[in-house]
C-alpha positions in Angstrom: 212.0 96.1 71.4 211.4 92.9 69.6 210.4 92.2 65.7 208.1 94.7 64.1 206.1 93.0 61.3 203.9 93.7 59.1 201.4 92.3 56.4 202.0 92.2 53.0 200.1 91.0 50.5 201.3 89.4 46.7 198.9 88.3 43.7 201.7 85.6 42.1 200.2 82.8 40.0 199.5 80.1 41.2 202.1 77.8 39.3 204.8 80.4 41.3 202.5 79.7 44.4 202.8 75.8 44.2 206.8 75.9 43.5 207.1 78.2 46.8 205.4 75.9 48.4 207.6 73.4 47.7 210.7 74.6 48.3 209.1 75.8 51.6 208.3 72.1 52.5 211.7 70.5 51.4 213.2 73.3 53.8 210.3 72.0 56.6 209.9 76.1 56.4 206.5 78.2 55.7 205.5 79.7 52.7 205.4 83.3 54.7 208.7 82.3 55.7 210.4 81.6 52.8 208.2 84.7 50.9 210.1 87.4 53.5 213.5 85.2 53.4 213.1 86.1 49.4 211.9 89.9 49.6 214.8 90.6 52.2 217.2 89.1 49.7 215.8 90.5 46.8 215.8 93.9 48.7 219.3 93.9 49.1 220.4 92.8 45.6 217.9 95.5 44.7 219.8 98.4 46.4 223.2 97.2 45.5 222.3 97.4 41.4 220.1 100.7 41.7 217.1 99.5 39.9 214.6 96.2 38.9 215.0 97.1 35.4 218.9 96.5 36.2 217.9 93.8 38.5 216.6 91.9 36.0 219.0 91.7 33.7 221.2 89.7 36.3 221.8 85.7 36.2 222.3 83.6 38.7 225.3 80.9 38.4 225.0 77.7 38.0 225.1 75.6 41.4 227.2 72.6 39.1 229.9 75.4 37.3 231.1 76.9 40.6 231.6 73.5 42.6 233.4 72.1 39.3 235.9 75.0 39.2 236.9 74.8 42.9 237.4 71.3 42.4 239.6 71.7 39.5 241.9 73.8 41.9 242.8 71.5 44.7 
């Protein structure tokens, strides 16, 4: 049947848009594609924790801390 798409307009500060554009360029993606990926990921996280307040309190692990632990366990 195909993928149904819906347009979404967001108001974000200019600095955040610049950061997102830089991420998109590094990964050879469009700003719209990055936005879609982030919205899908964020929706899954929100469903998992149950509320925006709980989601805001969640912390993402530092990239280096996990890889260092893995290297020590070899």
